All heavy atoms as a GROMACS GRO file, in nm:
protein
  595
    1MET      N    1   1.301  -0.073   0.636
    1MET     CA    2   1.174  -0.123   0.601
    1MET      C    3   1.138  -0.248   0.680
    1MET      O    4   1.029  -0.261   0.727
    1MET     CB    5   1.160  -0.151   0.451
    1MET     CG    6   1.132  -0.028   0.367
    1MET     SD    7   1.089  -0.079   0.207
    1MET     CE    8   1.221  -0.016   0.116
    2CYS      N    9   1.230  -0.339   0.685
    2CYS     CA   10   1.202  -0.468   0.756
    2CYS      C   11   1.262  -0.455   0.893
    2CYS      O   12   1.331  -0.370   0.926
    2CYS     CB   13   1.260  -0.584   0.669
    2CYS     SG   14   1.165  -0.626   0.528
    3SER      N   15   1.244  -0.568   0.966
    3SER     CA   16   1.295  -0.570   1.104
    3SER      C   17   1.451  -0.564   1.106
    3SER      O   18   1.520  -0.592   1.015
    3SER     CB   19   1.246  -0.694   1.172
    3SER     OG   20   1.310  -0.809   1.116
    4SER      N   21   1.496  -0.524   1.229
    4SER     CA   22   1.640  -0.513   1.244
    4SER      C   23   1.711  -0.646   1.244
    4SER      O   24   1.833  -0.657   1.227
    4SER     CB   25   1.670  -0.436   1.372
    4SER     OG   26   1.610  -0.508   1.489
    5GLY      N   27   1.634  -0.754   1.272
    5GLY     CA   28   1.700  -0.888   1.273
    5GLY      C   29   1.720  -0.944   1.126
    5GLY      O   30   1.766  -1.058   1.111
    6ARG      N   31   1.692  -0.858   1.031
    6ARG     CA   32   1.713  -0.899   0.896
    6ARG      C   33   1.847  -0.950   0.857
    6ARG      O   34   1.870  -1.050   0.794
    6ARG     CB   35   1.669  -0.789   0.802
    6ARG     CG   36   1.684  -0.821   0.655
    6ARG     CD   37   1.637  -0.708   0.569
    6ARG     NE   38   1.726  -0.596   0.587
    6ARG     CZ   39   1.762  -0.515   0.484
    6ARG    NH1   40   1.711  -0.530   0.365
    6ARG    NH2   41   1.842  -0.416   0.499
    7THR      N   42   1.948  -0.878   0.914
    7THR     CA   43   2.087  -0.914   0.882
    7THR      C   44   2.119  -1.056   0.934
    7THR      O   45   2.187  -1.131   0.857
    7THR     CB   46   2.181  -0.813   0.946
    7THR    OG1   47   2.141  -0.682   0.909
    7THR    CG2   48   2.327  -0.837   0.914
    8GLU      N   49   2.073  -1.085   1.048
    8GLU     CA   50   2.099  -1.224   1.106
    8GLU      C   51   2.036  -1.330   1.016
    8GLU      O   52   2.087  -1.434   0.991
    8GLU     CB   53   2.049  -1.237   1.247
    8GLU     CG   54   2.126  -1.140   1.344
    8GLU     CD   55   2.277  -1.168   1.340
    8GLU    OE1   56   2.320  -1.286   1.345
    8GLU    OE2   57   2.350  -1.069   1.338
    9VAL      N   58   1.909  -1.306   0.972
    9VAL     CA   59   1.841  -1.400   0.887
    9VAL      C   60   1.913  -1.418   0.750
    9VAL      O   61   1.929  -1.530   0.702
    9VAL     CB   62   1.695  -1.357   0.864
    9VAL    CG1   63   1.623  -1.443   0.760
    9VAL    CG2   64   1.618  -1.352   0.990
   10LEU      N   65   1.960  -1.303   0.692
   10LEU     CA   66   2.035  -1.311   0.570
   10LEU      C   67   2.164  -1.395   0.586
   10LEU      O   68   2.194  -1.474   0.504
   10LEU     CB   69   2.071  -1.171   0.530
   10LEU     CG   70   1.960  -1.085   0.473
   10LEU    CD1   71   2.020  -0.947   0.443
   10LEU    CD2   72   1.900  -1.142   0.344
   11LYS      N   73   2.228  -1.377   0.700
   11LYS     CA   74   2.354  -1.456   0.721
   11LYS      C   75   2.320  -1.608   0.729
   11LYS      O   76   2.389  -1.689   0.664
   11LYS     CB   77   2.421  -1.414   0.851
   11LYS     CG   78   2.495  -1.282   0.844
   11LYS     CD   79   2.557  -1.256   0.979
   11LYS     CE   80   2.614  -1.112   0.980
   11LYS     NZ   81   2.664  -1.078   1.105
   12HIS      N   82   2.210  -1.635   0.794
   12HIS     CA   83   2.169  -1.777   0.806
   12HIS      C   84   2.133  -1.841   0.675
   12HIS      O   85   2.175  -1.955   0.643
   12HIS     CB   86   2.050  -1.792   0.904
   12HIS     CG   87   2.004  -1.930   0.924
   12HIS    ND1   88   2.077  -2.022   1.000
   12HIS    CD2   89   1.892  -1.993   0.876
   12HIS    CE1   90   2.005  -2.138   0.997
   12HIS    NE2   91   1.896  -2.126   0.921
   13PHE      N   92   2.060  -1.772   0.591
   13PHE     CA   93   2.019  -1.826   0.465
   13PHE      C   94   2.109  -1.792   0.349
   13PHE      O   95   2.086  -1.839   0.237
   13PHE     CB   96   1.872  -1.782   0.432
   13PHE     CG   97   1.772  -1.843   0.521
   13PHE    CD1   98   1.712  -1.772   0.617
   13PHE    CD2   99   1.739  -1.977   0.500
   13PHE    CE1  100   1.614  -1.833   0.700
   13PHE    CE2  101   1.636  -2.032   0.578
   13PHE     CZ  102   1.580  -1.961   0.677
   14LYS      N  103   2.207  -1.702   0.371
   14LYS     CA  104   2.300  -1.662   0.272
   14LYS      C  105   2.236  -1.598   0.148
   14LYS      O  106   2.264  -1.627   0.038
   14LYS     CB  107   2.390  -1.776   0.225
   14LYS     CG  108   2.477  -1.824   0.334
   14LYS     CD  109   2.573  -1.937   0.295
   14LYS     CE  110   2.666  -1.992   0.393
   14LYS     NZ  111   2.620  -2.030   0.522
   15TRP      N  112   2.133  -1.512   0.178
   15TRP     CA  113   2.059  -1.444   0.071
   15TRP      C  114   2.134  -1.319   0.032
   15TRP      O  115   2.188  -1.249   0.122
   15TRP     CB  116   1.920  -1.406   0.115
   15TRP     CG  117   1.818  -1.510   0.100
   15TRP    CD1  118   1.840  -1.646   0.097
   15TRP    CD2  119   1.680  -1.495   0.080
   15TRP    NE1  120   1.725  -1.710   0.084
   15TRP    CE2  121   1.622  -1.621   0.074
   15TRP    CE3  122   1.602  -1.383   0.070
   15TRP    CZ2  123   1.491  -1.636   0.054
   15TRP    CZ3  124   1.464  -1.402   0.058
   15TRP    CH2  125   1.408  -1.525   0.045
   16PRO      N  126   2.130  -1.287  -0.093
   16PRO     CA  127   2.194  -1.154  -0.133
   16PRO      C  128   2.116  -1.035  -0.073
   16PRO      O  129   1.991  -1.046  -0.060
   16PRO     CB  130   2.185  -1.152  -0.286
   16PRO     CG  131   2.147  -1.293  -0.328
   16PRO     CD  132   2.084  -1.357  -0.208
   17GLU      N  133   2.185  -0.929  -0.038
   17GLU     CA  134   2.122  -0.814   0.027
   17GLU      C  135   2.020  -0.756  -0.066
   17GLU      O  136   1.913  -0.716  -0.017
   17GLU     CB  137   2.236  -0.709   0.057
   17GLU     CG  138   2.186  -0.590   0.136
   17GLU     CD  139   2.169  -0.612   0.282
   17GLU    OE1  140   2.230  -0.709   0.335
   17GLU    OE2  141   2.093  -0.534   0.344
   18LYS      N  142   2.042  -0.747  -0.198
   18LYS     CA  143   1.955  -0.686  -0.292
   18LYS      C  144   1.821  -0.762  -0.293
   18LYS      O  145   1.706  -0.706  -0.305
   18LYS     CB  146   2.016  -0.673  -0.428
   18LYS     CG  147   2.115  -0.566  -0.440
   18LYS     CD  148   2.161  -0.549  -0.587
   18LYS     CE  149   2.264  -0.444  -0.598
   18LYS     NZ  150   2.305  -0.416  -0.737
   19LYS      N  151   1.828  -0.897  -0.288
   19LYS     CA  152   1.711  -0.979  -0.288
   19LYS      C  153   1.628  -0.952  -0.166
   19LYS      O  154   1.506  -0.941  -0.179
   19LYS     CB  155   1.745  -1.125  -0.304
   19LYS     CG  156   1.633  -1.217  -0.318
   19LYS     CD  157   1.677  -1.360  -0.338
   19LYS     CE  158   1.555  -1.455  -0.361
   19LYS     NZ  159   1.600  -1.592  -0.385
   20ALA      N  160   1.687  -0.950  -0.055
   20ALA     CA  161   1.620  -0.920   0.077
   20ALA      C  162   1.555  -0.781   0.069
   20ALA      O  163   1.445  -0.762   0.113
   20ALA     CB  164   1.714  -0.932   0.187
   21ASP      N  165   1.626  -0.680   0.017
   21ASP     CA  166   1.575  -0.551   0.008
   21ASP      C  167   1.449  -0.545  -0.087
   21ASP      O  168   1.348  -0.476  -0.054
   21ASP     CB  169   1.671  -0.451  -0.052
   21ASP     CG  170   1.784  -0.419   0.053
   21ASP    OD1  171   1.769  -0.444   0.175
   21ASP    OD2  172   1.896  -0.367   0.007
   22ALA      N  173   1.452  -0.613  -0.195
   22ALA     CA  174   1.346  -0.624  -0.285
   22ALA      C  175   1.220  -0.687  -0.222
   22ALA      O  176   1.108  -0.646  -0.245
   22ALA     CB  177   1.382  -0.699  -0.410
   23MET      N  178   1.245  -0.796  -0.146
   23MET     CA  179   1.138  -0.866  -0.078
   23MET      C  180   1.076  -0.777   0.033
   23MET      O  181   0.952  -0.770   0.043
   23MET     CB  182   1.184  -0.990  -0.010
   23MET     CG  183   1.215  -1.101  -0.121
   23MET     SD  184   1.259  -1.254  -0.044
   23MET     CE  185   1.108  -1.306   0.033
   24CYS      N  186   1.150  -0.704   0.104
   24CYS     CA  187   1.104  -0.605   0.204
   24CYS      C  188   1.019  -0.498   0.134
   24CYS      O  189   0.911  -0.460   0.180
   24CYS     CB  190   1.218  -0.537   0.276
   24CYS     SG  191   1.297  -0.650   0.395
   25GLU      N  192   1.068  -0.442   0.025
   25GLU     CA  193   1.000  -0.336  -0.052
   25GLU      C  194   0.863  -0.392  -0.103
   25GLU      O  195   0.760  -0.327  -0.096
   25GLU     CB  196   1.081  -0.291  -0.169
   25GLU     CG  197   1.026  -0.168  -0.238
   25GLU     CD  198   1.114  -0.110  -0.341
   25GLU    OE1  199   1.238  -0.119  -0.321
   25GLU    OE2  200   1.067  -0.057  -0.439
   26ALA      N  201   0.869  -0.517  -0.161
   26ALA     CA  202   0.746  -0.571  -0.209
   26ALA      C  203   0.645  -0.595  -0.092
   26ALA      O  204   0.524  -0.575  -0.114
   26ALA     CB  205   0.774  -0.710  -0.274
   27ALA      N  206   0.692  -0.633   0.022
   27ALA     CA  207   0.602  -0.659   0.138
   27ALA      C  208   0.532  -0.524   0.176
   27ALA      O  209   0.414  -0.520   0.207
   27ALA     CB  210   0.678  -0.713   0.251
   28VAL      N  211   0.605  -0.418   0.181
   28VAL     CA  212   0.559  -0.294   0.216
   28VAL      C  213   0.449  -0.245   0.109
   28VAL      O  214   0.347  -0.190   0.140
   28VAL     CB  215   0.665  -0.183   0.236
   28VAL    CG1  216   0.614  -0.043   0.239
   28VAL    CG2  217   0.752  -0.217   0.351
   29GLU      N  218   0.486  -0.256  -0.018
   29GLU     CA  219   0.393  -0.222  -0.119
   29GLU      C  220   0.266  -0.311  -0.118
   29GLU      O  221   0.158  -0.257  -0.142
   29GLU     CB  222   0.469  -0.226  -0.260
   29GLU     CG  223   0.572  -0.128  -0.278
   29GLU     CD  224   0.658  -0.143  -0.396
   29GLU    OE1  225   0.643  -0.251  -0.469
   29GLU    OE2  226   0.741  -0.058  -0.421
   30TYR      N  227   0.274  -0.436  -0.088
   30TYR     CA  228   0.160  -0.520  -0.082
   30TYR      C  229   0.072  -0.472   0.038
   30TYR      O  230  -0.050  -0.466   0.028
   30TYR     CB  231   0.207  -0.669  -0.058
   30TYR     CG  232   0.091  -0.762  -0.047
   30TYR    CD1  233   0.017  -0.809  -0.157
   30TYR    CD2  234   0.057  -0.810   0.082
   30TYR    CE1  235  -0.089  -0.895  -0.139
   30TYR    CE2  236  -0.055  -0.896   0.100
   30TYR     CZ  237  -0.123  -0.936  -0.013
   30TYR     OH  238  -0.226  -1.021  -0.003
   31ARG      N  239   0.137  -0.444   0.148
   31ARG     CA  240   0.058  -0.400   0.268
   31ARG      C  241  -0.017  -0.273   0.233
   31ARG      O  242  -0.131  -0.254   0.262
   31ARG     CB  243   0.149  -0.371   0.385
   31ARG     CG  244   0.073  -0.330   0.514
   31ARG     CD  245   0.161  -0.263   0.614
   31ARG     NE  246   0.210  -0.141   0.560
   31ARG     CZ  247   0.328  -0.085   0.579
   31ARG    NH1  248   0.414  -0.139   0.661
   31ARG    NH2  249   0.359   0.029   0.524
   32ASP      N  250   0.048  -0.177   0.163
   32ASP     CA  251  -0.018  -0.051   0.128
   32ASP      C  252  -0.130  -0.075   0.031
   32ASP      O  253  -0.240  -0.014   0.043
   32ASP     CB  254   0.083   0.045   0.052
   32ASP     CG  255   0.186   0.095   0.151
   32ASP    OD1  256   0.170   0.083   0.272
   32ASP    OD2  257   0.291   0.155   0.103
   33LEU      N  258  -0.116  -0.167  -0.067
   33LEU     CA  259  -0.229  -0.202  -0.150
   33LEU      C  260  -0.346  -0.263  -0.082
   33LEU      O  261  -0.462  -0.235  -0.105
   33LEU     CB  262  -0.184  -0.295  -0.266
   33LEU     CG  263  -0.105  -0.235  -0.377
   33LEU    CD1  264  -0.048  -0.333  -0.474
   33LEU    CD2  265  -0.191  -0.132  -0.455
   34LYS      N  266  -0.319  -0.355   0.015
   34LYS     CA  267  -0.423  -0.416   0.088
   34LYS      C  268  -0.499  -0.314   0.173
   34LYS      O  269  -0.620  -0.320   0.195
   34LYS     CB  270  -0.365  -0.532   0.179
   34LYS     CG  271  -0.317  -0.647   0.105
   34LYS     CD  272  -0.422  -0.712   0.013
   34LYS     CE  273  -0.518  -0.796   0.089
   34LYS     NZ  274  -0.621  -0.860  -0.004
   35LEU      N  275  -0.427  -0.222   0.234
   35LEU     CA  276  -0.492  -0.116   0.314
   35LEU      C  277  -0.578  -0.028   0.226
   35LEU      O  278  -0.692   0.004   0.267
   35LEU     CB  279  -0.387  -0.031   0.387
   35LEU     CG  280  -0.310  -0.097   0.500
   35LEU    CD1  281  -0.199  -0.004   0.551
   35LEU    CD2  282  -0.413  -0.130   0.616
   36LEU      N  283  -0.531   0.003   0.105
   36LEU     CA  284  -0.613   0.081   0.014
   36LEU      C  285  -0.733   0.004  -0.029
   36LEU      O  286  -0.845   0.058  -0.039
   36LEU     CB  287  -0.530   0.115  -0.111
   36LEU     CG  288  -0.603   0.196  -0.219
   36LEU    CD1  289  -0.647   0.330  -0.169
   36LEU    CD2  290  -0.506   0.211  -0.341
   37GLU      N  291  -0.720  -0.126  -0.059
   37GLU     CA  292  -0.831  -0.206  -0.098
   37GLU      C  293  -0.936  -0.206   0.013
   37GLU      O  294  -1.054  -0.196  -0.009
   37GLU     CB  295  -0.789  -0.347  -0.124
   37GLU     CG  296  -0.898  -0.443  -0.158
   37GLU     CD  297  -0.859  -0.591  -0.157
   37GLU    OE1  298  -0.768  -0.629  -0.085
   37GLU    OE2  299  -0.918  -0.672  -0.233
   38GLN      N  300  -0.888  -0.224   0.137
   38GLN     CA  301  -0.982  -0.227   0.250
   38GLN      C  302  -1.054  -0.089   0.265
   38GLN      O  303  -1.173  -0.089   0.289
   38GLN     CB  304  -0.904  -0.260   0.380
   38GLN     CG  305  -0.986  -0.267   0.503
   38GLN     CD  306  -0.908  -0.301   0.622
   38GLN    OE1  307  -0.790  -0.291   0.623
   38GLN    NE2  308  -0.980  -0.333   0.732
   39GLU      N  309  -0.982   0.015   0.244
   39GLU     CA  310  -1.048   0.149   0.264
   39GLU      C  311  -1.146   0.170   0.147
   39GLU      O  312  -1.256   0.220   0.174
   39GLU     CB  313  -0.932   0.257   0.252
   39GLU     CG  314  -0.983   0.395   0.273
   39GLU     CD  315  -0.872   0.505   0.275
   39GLU    OE1  316  -0.758   0.470   0.254
   39GLU    OE2  317  -0.908   0.621   0.287
   40ILE      N  318  -1.117   0.131   0.026
   40ILE     CA  319  -1.207   0.148  -0.088
   40ILE      C  320  -1.333   0.060  -0.073
   40ILE      O  321  -1.442   0.108  -0.090
   40ILE     CB  322  -1.140   0.126  -0.221
   40ILE    CG1  323  -1.040   0.239  -0.246
   40ILE    CG2  324  -1.240   0.116  -0.331
   40ILE    CD1  325  -0.947   0.216  -0.364
   41SER      N  326  -1.307  -0.068  -0.034
   41SER     CA  327  -1.417  -0.161  -0.033
   41SER      C  328  -1.510  -0.128   0.094
   41SER      O  329  -1.623  -0.180   0.097
   41SER     CB  330  -1.367  -0.306  -0.029
   41SER     OG  331  -1.296  -0.327   0.090
   42SER      N  332  -1.459  -0.066   0.194
   42SER     CA  333  -1.540  -0.032   0.310
   42SER      C  334  -1.619   0.093   0.294
   42SER      O  335  -1.702   0.128   0.383
   42SER     CB  336  -1.455  -0.028   0.438
   42SER     OG  337  -1.371   0.080   0.436
   43TYR      N  338  -1.598   0.169   0.184
   43TYR     CA  339  -1.673   0.291   0.165
   43TYR      C  340  -1.819   0.257   0.141
   43TYR      O  341  -1.851   0.179   0.064
   43TYR     CB  342  -1.616   0.367   0.050
   43TYR     CG  343  -1.697   0.484   0.012
   43TYR    CD1  344  -1.686   0.604   0.091
   43TYR    CD2  345  -1.795   0.489  -0.089
   43TYR    CE1  346  -1.754   0.722   0.062
   43TYR    CE2  347  -1.873   0.600  -0.115
   43TYR     CZ  348  -1.852   0.715  -0.039
   43TYR     OH  349  -1.924   0.828  -0.064
   44LYS      N  350  -1.897   0.327   0.226
   44LYS     CA  351  -2.047   0.315   0.206
   44LYS      C  352  -2.101   0.455   0.179
   44LYS      O  353  -2.079   0.551   0.247
   44LYS     CB  354  -2.105   0.261   0.339
   44LYS     CG  355  -2.053   0.121   0.382
   44LYS     CD  356  -2.111   0.014   0.296
   44LYS     CE  357  -2.071  -0.120   0.355
   44LYS     NZ  358  -1.982  -0.201   0.269
   45ASP      N  359  -2.184   0.460   0.074
   45ASP     CA  360  -2.254   0.580   0.043
   45ASP      C  361  -2.365   0.602   0.140
   45ASP      O  362  -2.459   0.526   0.150
   45ASP     CB  363  -2.309   0.581  -0.104
   45ASP     CG  364  -2.351   0.711  -0.147
   45ASP    OD1  365  -2.306   0.816  -0.098
   45ASP    OD2  366  -2.439   0.711  -0.234
   46ASP      N  367  -2.361   0.716   0.216
   46ASP     CA  368  -2.463   0.745   0.315
   46ASP      C  369  -2.557   0.851   0.257
   46ASP      O  370  -2.511   0.967   0.231
   46ASP     CB  371  -2.399   0.794   0.441
   46ASP     CG  372  -2.494   0.824   0.554
   46ASP    OD1  373  -2.618   0.812   0.527
   46ASP    OD2  374  -2.454   0.846   0.670
   47PRO      N  375  -2.678   0.814   0.231
   47PRO     CA  376  -2.780   0.918   0.179
   47PRO      C  377  -2.797   1.047   0.262
   47PRO      O  378  -2.841   1.146   0.210
   47PRO     CB  379  -2.911   0.845   0.161
   47PRO     CG  380  -2.884   0.702   0.206
   47PRO     CD  381  -2.739   0.690   0.257
   48LYS      N  382  -2.758   1.034   0.391
   48LYS     CA  383  -2.772   1.150   0.480
   48LYS      C  384  -2.659   1.251   0.459
   48LYS      O  385  -2.679   1.372   0.493
   48LYS     CB  386  -2.767   1.101   0.626
   48LYS     CG  387  -2.884   1.008   0.663
   48LYS     CD  388  -2.870   0.954   0.797
   48LYS     CE  389  -2.958   0.833   0.823
   48LYS     NZ  390  -2.921   0.750   0.935
   49ILE      N  391  -2.553   1.210   0.400
   49ILE     CA  392  -2.444   1.301   0.374
   49ILE      C  393  -2.466   1.373   0.243
   49ILE      O  394  -2.514   1.313   0.142
   49ILE     CB  395  -2.317   1.224   0.372
   49ILE    CG1  396  -2.282   1.158   0.504
   49ILE    CG2  397  -2.193   1.315   0.330
   49ILE    CD1  398  -2.154   1.070   0.504
   50PRO      N  399  -2.440   1.509   0.242
   50PRO     CA  400  -2.462   1.580   0.119
   50PRO      C  401  -2.381   1.524   0.005
   50PRO      O  402  -2.270   1.471   0.020
   50PRO     CB  403  -2.416   1.722   0.152
   50PRO     CG  404  -2.417   1.730   0.298
   50PRO     CD  405  -2.396   1.589   0.350
   51CYS      N  406  -2.437   1.530  -0.116
   51CYS     CA  407  -2.378   1.478  -0.236
   51CYS      C  408  -2.233   1.532  -0.253
   51CYS      O  409  -2.139   1.456  -0.294
   51CYS     CB  410  -2.461   1.509  -0.358
   51CYS     SG  411  -2.404   1.445  -0.513
   52GLU      N  412  -2.211   1.655  -0.237
   52GLU     CA  413  -2.083   1.716  -0.256
   52GLU      C  414  -1.976   1.652  -0.164
   52GLU      O  415  -1.866   1.623  -0.208
   52GLU     CB  416  -2.087   1.866  -0.225
   52GLU     CG  417  -1.961   1.945  -0.265
   52GLU     CD  418  -1.978   2.090  -0.246
   52GLU    OE1  419  -2.087   2.149  -0.273
   52GLU    OE2  420  -1.878   2.151  -0.191
   53ALA      N  421  -2.012   1.626  -0.041
   53ALA     CA  422  -1.922   1.562   0.052
   53ALA      C  423  -1.883   1.416   0.013
   53ALA      O  424  -1.773   1.370   0.014
   53ALA     CB  425  -1.974   1.562   0.191
   54SER      N  426  -1.985   1.348  -0.037
   54SER     CA  427  -1.970   1.207  -0.082
   54SER      C  428  -1.880   1.209  -0.208
   54SER      O  429  -1.789   1.122  -0.218
   54SER     CB  430  -2.104   1.144  -0.114
   54SER     OG  431  -2.177   1.121  -0.004
   55LEU      N  432  -1.895   1.301  -0.295
   55LEU     CA  433  -1.818   1.308  -0.414
   55LEU      C  434  -1.675   1.344  -0.380
   55LEU      O  435  -1.576   1.294  -0.448
   55LEU     CB  436  -1.876   1.414  -0.519
   55LEU     CG  437  -2.003   1.368  -0.587
   55LEU    CD1  438  -2.058   1.483  -0.666
   55LEU    CD2  439  -1.982   1.246  -0.671
   56ARG      N  440  -1.655   1.432  -0.282
   56ARG     CA  441  -1.514   1.464  -0.244
   56ARG      C  442  -1.452   1.340  -0.184
   56ARG      O  443  -1.329   1.314  -0.215
   56ARG     CB  444  -1.518   1.577  -0.138
   56ARG     CG  445  -1.514   1.717  -0.194
   56ARG     CD  446  -1.475   1.820  -0.091
   56ARG     NE  447  -1.566   1.820   0.028
   56ARG     CZ  448  -1.673   1.883   0.044
   56ARG    NH1  449  -1.715   1.967  -0.053
   56ARG    NH2  450  -1.742   1.869   0.161
   57LYS      N  451  -1.520   1.265  -0.107
   57LYS     CA  452  -1.460   1.140  -0.046
   57LYS      C  453  -1.423   1.046  -0.165
   57LYS      O  454  -1.316   0.985  -0.158
   57LYS     CB  455  -1.558   1.078   0.053
   57LYS     CG  456  -1.509   0.947   0.107
   57LYS     CD  457  -1.385   0.962   0.192
   57LYS     CE  458  -1.345   0.829   0.260
   57LYS     NZ  459  -1.209   0.840   0.328
   58MET      N  460  -1.513   1.026  -0.257
   58MET     CA  461  -1.487   0.939  -0.366
   58MET      C  462  -1.368   0.980  -0.450
   58MET      O  463  -1.284   0.902  -0.487
   58MET     CB  464  -1.608   0.918  -0.462
   58MET     CG  465  -1.720   0.839  -0.397
   58MET     SD  466  -1.858   0.828  -0.517
   58MET     CE  467  -1.993   0.882  -0.412
   59ALA      N  468  -1.368   1.116  -0.481
   59ALA     CA  469  -1.249   1.168  -0.552
   59ALA      C  470  -1.120   1.154  -0.479
   59ALA      O  471  -1.014   1.119  -0.535
   59ALA     CB  472  -1.274   1.317  -0.575
   60SER      N  473  -1.123   1.165  -0.347
   60SER     CA  474  -1.007   1.149  -0.265
   60SER      C  475  -0.956   0.998  -0.271
   60SER      O  476  -0.838   0.980  -0.281
   60SER     CB  477  -1.038   1.181  -0.114
   60SER     OG  478  -0.936   1.148  -0.037
   61LEU      N  479  -1.048   0.904  -0.266
   61LEU     CA  480  -1.013   0.767  -0.272
   61LEU      C  481  -0.956   0.734  -0.418
   61LEU      O  482  -0.855   0.655  -0.425
   61LEU     CB  483  -1.130   0.677  -0.245
   61LEU     CG  484  -1.177   0.668  -0.099
   61LEU    CD1  485  -1.307   0.591  -0.087
   61LEU    CD2  486  -1.071   0.607  -0.016
   62LEU      N  487  -1.017   0.790  -0.517
   62LEU     CA  488  -0.965   0.773  -0.654
   62LEU      C  489  -0.824   0.832  -0.670
   62LEU      O  490  -0.735   0.765  -0.724
   62LEU     CB  491  -1.061   0.839  -0.753
   62LEU     CG  492  -1.015   0.824  -0.898
   62LEU    CD1  493  -1.009   0.677  -0.944
   62LEU    CD2  494  -1.112   0.902  -0.989
   63ASP      N  495  -0.804   0.952  -0.616
   63ASP     CA  496  -0.671   1.014  -0.628
   63ASP      C  497  -0.569   0.934  -0.556
   63ASP      O  498  -0.457   0.908  -0.600
   63ASP     CB  499  -0.675   1.156  -0.564
   63ASP     CG  500  -0.754   1.252  -0.653
   63ASP    OD1  501  -0.784   1.220  -0.772
   63ASP    OD2  502  -0.794   1.360  -0.598
   64LYS      N  503  -0.606   0.885  -0.435
   64LYS     CA  504  -0.515   0.804  -0.359
   64LYS      C  505  -0.472   0.675  -0.429
   64LYS      O  506  -0.357   0.634  -0.438
   64LYS     CB  507  -0.575   0.768  -0.224
   64LYS     CG  508  -0.485   0.707  -0.126
   64LYS     CD  509  -0.555   0.690   0.009
   64LYS     CE  510  -0.466   0.627   0.116
   64LYS     NZ  511  -0.534   0.613   0.242
   65SER      N  512  -0.574   0.605  -0.490
   65SER     CA  513  -0.548   0.481  -0.562
   65SER      C  514  -0.463   0.512  -0.681
   65SER      O  515  -0.371   0.433  -0.716
   65SER     CB  516  -0.677   0.409  -0.602
   65SER     OG  517  -0.753   0.488  -0.681
   66GLU      N  518  -0.493   0.617  -0.758
   66GLU     CA  519  -0.414   0.652  -0.878
   66GLU      C  520  -0.270   0.684  -0.846
   66GLU      O  521  -0.178   0.644  -0.908
   66GLU     CB  522  -0.471   0.768  -0.948
   66GLU     CG  523  -0.603   0.739  -1.027
   66GLU     CD  524  -0.664   0.855  -1.096
   66GLU    OE1  525  -0.626   0.974  -1.058
   66GLU    OE2  526  -0.739   0.839  -1.182
   67SER      N  527  -0.246   0.750  -0.727
   67SER     CA  528  -0.117   0.788  -0.681
   67SER      C  529  -0.034   0.661  -0.652
   67SER      O  530   0.077   0.645  -0.688
   67SER     CB  531  -0.124   0.884  -0.563
   67SER     OG  532  -0.002   0.907  -0.506
   68ILE      N  533  -0.098   0.575  -0.569
   68ILE     CA  534  -0.026   0.451  -0.529
   68ILE      C  535   0.004   0.363  -0.647
   68ILE      O  536   0.121   0.310  -0.662
   68ILE     CB  537  -0.104   0.376  -0.424
   68ILE    CG1  538  -0.107   0.445  -0.292
   68ILE    CG2  539  -0.054   0.234  -0.405
   68ILE    CD1  540  -0.192   0.391  -0.182
   69LEU      N  541  -0.092   0.345  -0.741
   69LEU     CA  542  -0.073   0.262  -0.858
   69LEU      C  543   0.036   0.323  -0.952
   69LEU      O  544   0.123   0.254  -1.014
   69LEU     CB  545  -0.202   0.242  -0.932
   69LEU     CG  546  -0.300   0.156  -0.857
   69LEU    CD1  547  -0.437   0.150  -0.931
   69LEU    CD2  548  -0.245   0.019  -0.841
   70SER      N  549   0.032   0.450  -0.968
   70SER     CA  550   0.135   0.522  -1.054
   70SER      C  551   0.276   0.494  -0.994
   70SER      O  552   0.372   0.468  -1.070
   70SER     CB  553   0.112   0.674  -1.067
   70SER     OG  554  -0.005   0.699  -1.136
   71PHE      N  555   0.286   0.509  -0.861
   71PHE     CA  556   0.414   0.480  -0.801
   71PHE      C  557   0.461   0.340  -0.826
   71PHE      O  558   0.579   0.316  -0.854
   71PHE     CB  559   0.407   0.512  -0.648
   71PHE     CG  560   0.531   0.479  -0.571
   71PHE    CD1  561   0.637   0.556  -0.582
   71PHE    CD2  562   0.537   0.360  -0.496
   71PHE    CE1  563   0.754   0.526  -0.511
   71PHE    CE2  564   0.650   0.327  -0.433
   71PHE     CZ  565   0.762   0.405  -0.442
   72LEU      N  566   0.377   0.246  -0.807
   72LEU     CA  567   0.405   0.104  -0.821
   72LEU      C  568   0.445   0.074  -0.971
   72LEU      O  569   0.538  -0.002  -0.994
   72LEU     CB  570   0.295   0.012  -0.778
   72LEU     CG  571   0.264   0.013  -0.626
   72LEU    CD1  572   0.141  -0.068  -0.601
   72LEU    CD2  573   0.384  -0.038  -0.548
   73ILE      N  574   0.372   0.128  -1.061
   73ILE     CA  575   0.400   0.111  -1.199
   73ILE      C  576   0.539   0.168  -1.241
   73ILE      O  577   0.614   0.107  -1.326
   73ILE     CB  578   0.284   0.167  -1.295
   73ILE    CG1  579   0.163   0.077  -1.273
   73ILE    CG2  580   0.326   0.169  -1.436
   73ILE    CD1  581   0.037   0.135  -1.333
   74SER      N  582   0.573   0.284  -1.188
   74SER     CA  583   0.692   0.354  -1.229
   74SER      C  584   0.818   0.286  -1.168
   74SER      O  585   0.928   0.309  -1.212
   74SER     CB  586   0.690   0.496  -1.187
   74SER     OG  587   0.690   0.513  -1.049
   75ASN      N  588   0.801   0.202  -1.068
   75ASN     CA  589   0.914   0.134  -1.002
   75ASN      C  590   0.950   0.010  -1.080
   75ASN      O  591   0.899  -0.063  -1.129
   75ASN     CB  592   0.891   0.114  -0.854
   75ASN     CG  593   0.906   0.241  -0.781
   75ASN    OD1  594   0.976   0.332  -0.823
   75ASN    ND2  595   0.852   0.255  -0.670
   0.00000   0.00000   0.00000
């Protein structure tokens, strides 16, 4: 998940491996949430697009957000 130089940094700071792994995992999850937030907040409803297509896009964003949040809650 994190860079290959992680081991060297851990040796320098004497951090436990589990703590570093948890921080890397949290960083990845935070990045995923920020990307999702950006995708959702940038959605613009275009009146030129048929209603059915707009609803599919909204449903897709909702499903994606529910999936990511369920994963984060269960961990």
